[in-house]
N, C-alpha and C positions, 0 to 999 in steps of 0.2 A: 705409650701403649702399643699393643700389637693390633694391627689392622688386618681384617680378613676380607677376602674378595673371592668372587666366583669367576672362573674363566668363561667368557662368552665367545662362541664361535662366530665367524663372519656370517654364516648362513643363519637367517632368522634371528638376527641380533635384537631386533625390535620386540620380538615375542618375549625374549628373556628380560628385557627392560620393563615390560608390562607386568612381569611376575615377581621379580626380585624386590620391588618396593614393599612387599608384604612382610619381608624379613625384618627382624629386630636387630640382630647382631651383625649379619653379613650385609653391608650396605654399599659395597663397592664392587667394581668389576675389573677384570683383566681383558684387554682387547689386543688385537694384532696391529702392527704398524700398517699393514695393508689396508685394514678397515679405516684407520685414521686418515690415510691418503685418499680413500674412495668416498668417504662420507664427510663433507665439509660442515654439515650441521650436527655432527655427532655430539660435540660438547653441549650444545643447546638442548638436545634431546635428553641426554643423560641428566643434565641439571634440572630439567622440567619435572622429571619423575623423582627428584630428591636423592639421586645416587651420585657417586663419585667414581673417577677413574683412578684406581690404585696403581696399575701396572700395565705397561705396553710391552708385549712380547715380540721378539724378533725384529729388532731395529733394522736389520738388513735381511733380505730374503734368504731362507735356508739353502736355496740352491747355490748361492754365491758366498754367503757369509763365512763358511769355514776356510775359504781360499783367498780371502781379501788380502791377508797379511803377506802371502807368498806371491800373489799375482802382480804386485806392483801398484794395484789400485790404491792401497793404503797410503802411498806416497804422493798421490796426485792431489793438488790443491783443489781442483774442481770437484773431485769425488768427496774429499773431506768437507767441503762447503755444503754439499748435498746432505751429508750425514748430520752436520750441524743444524741445517734447516729442519730436518726430521726431529731432532731433539727439541728444537724450539717449539714445534707443533705439539709435541707431547707435554712440554711444560705449560703451554697455553691451555691444555685440557685440565691442568691441575694434577697430572700424574706424579707420583712420588718415585717411580722406578721404571726403567726401560732395560730390557735384557738383550744380550747379544751373544751369538755363537762365534767363537774365535778359532775353531779348529785346533784346539789344544792337543788332541790325540794325534794330530798330523805332525807334530814336532818330532823330528828324528832324534834318537838318543845320542847320536854323534854330533848333533847340531843344536843342542838345547840353548846355549847362550844366544846364538843368533835368532833362534825362533822366538825367544822371550823378548829380545830387543826390538825386533820388527813389530811385534804386537804392542809393546809398550810405547814405541814411538808413534804408532798410529793412534792409539787411545789418547796420548798426551796432546797430539795435534787436534783431535776432535774436542777434547775437554777444554783446551785453551781457547777454542773458538766460541764458546758460549758459557756464560756464568750460570752455574747450576746451584742455586741456593737451596732448593727443596727437592731436587730431582737427582737420583742416583743412576749410574750406568753400571749394570751388573753383567759379569761374565758367567755364562751358563756352565754349570758342572752337574754331574749326575751321581745319584746313589741308588743302588749299587753302581760301581763303575761300569763303563761301556763294555769293558772286556778285562779279563784277569791281567794284572800287570800294568794297567793304565796309570799314567802319572799325571792325569789331568788336574787333580786336586793340588798337588805340589806346584805344578806349572802355573796354575791359575793364581795361587798365592804369591808366587814370585812376580807375576805380572802386576797384580794389585799393589804389592808393596813397592814396586818400581815406578808407579804412577805418581806424579807430583800432586794430583788432586785427590782430596778425601772423598770425592763423589764416586770413585770407582770401588765397587763391592762385588760380592759373589751372589749368584742366583742358583739355589740348589733345587734340582728336579729330583724328587723322591718317588720312586716306583713302588707303591705300596705292596703290590703283589710279590715283589722280589725282596722286600726287607725281611731278612731272616733273624739275625742276631740283634735284638733291640739294644743290647749293651754296647755293641760296636757302633751302632747308629747314634746312641746317646753320647758316647765318647767323642765321636766326630762333631756333633753339635756343640759340645762343651769346648772343644779345641778351636772351632772356627766361628763361634758366635760373634766375635768382634768384627769380622769382615763379611758377615752374612747379612745381606740386605733383603733378600726375597727367598721364601721357602715355598716351593710349589709341590703339592701332593697330587700325584697322578693316580687315578683309580677308575677302573671300568665301572660303568653304572651298575650298581648291585641288584641282584635278584635273589631275594632271600637274605641270608646273613650278610651283614655289611663288612667287607674286608677292610682291615686297617684301622678299625675303631680303637683298639687298644694302643696301637702305635701312635696314633694322633693324640690320644689322651696323655700318653707318657711324654710325648714331645711337648705338648702344651704346658704341662706341669713343669718340665725342665726349663723351657724358655722363660716362663714367668719367674721362676726361681733365679735365673741368671739375669733378670732385668732386661732381657732382649727387647729392642725396639725395631721392628721391621714389619714386613708384609707377608702374610700367609695367603696363598692362592689355592683354591680347591679346583682341580682340573678333572672333570669327569669325562671319560671317553665313552663312546658308543651311546651317547645321550643326545637325543634330538629335542626339538621344541615341544613335542607331544608329552614329554615327561618333565617339562620345565618346573611345574609346581612341586613335584616330588623332589627334584634335585635341589631346588631352592630351600625346601624344608630341611633336607639333610645338611646342606651347607650351613644353614643357620644353627642347626643342632651342633655341628662341629665347631662353629665360631664361638659358641658359648664357652667352650673349653679353654679358649685363649683369652677370654674376657677377665679383667680384674674387678668387674663390677657385679659379678654374679650374686 
């Protein structure tokens, strides 16, 4: 089945947990690795309200993650051990996925082979340090691409296919405001569904007409037809706890589109 989750920001996370249990279809959350580290009772709180943790974003801080492969940190056993411990904490929460930025757009066109190898070796070292039976590690890619001519998709696929573990997948960040050609987006989903573990829809909190409704409906229909089994995360920007009820209602509405039990 396709699982649907709502992104919960670090600030006022308890308010969101008070509201989301009223949802029928969207019963899971996405949280940050930083929140996992800061709140030792997080798993117990989530469990008490009858929710689950679907996805943990940014296994490594965004300030450093894109540069890990090139900085030499990725080759240090102590650093790798710390990353492994972070994955173990995510697994203990029951999360199915963890995402990671790997600075794919930083790979120089004249140094592609080395850029892929450095990242592959780092991920292999991390994944060999912890058995991941129900947890996937996803490389973040973006649609539309960060800039014209970006090769992030192809590079990410090369890294994933070069990893010895099946636990390595892709996490696609979809910017709904920027999705123009639905056919191009649909073609991309069909081509990459087999290695796509997480699909994250980014949308400003709507005022008036809801942006991206048709795109999400089209995507849901296509993924159900493909038999895709992964996690969809609704990431609303500019939304604070004061509108938590409205956001949860909208997330639940979108989640019904992905359900096979409607």
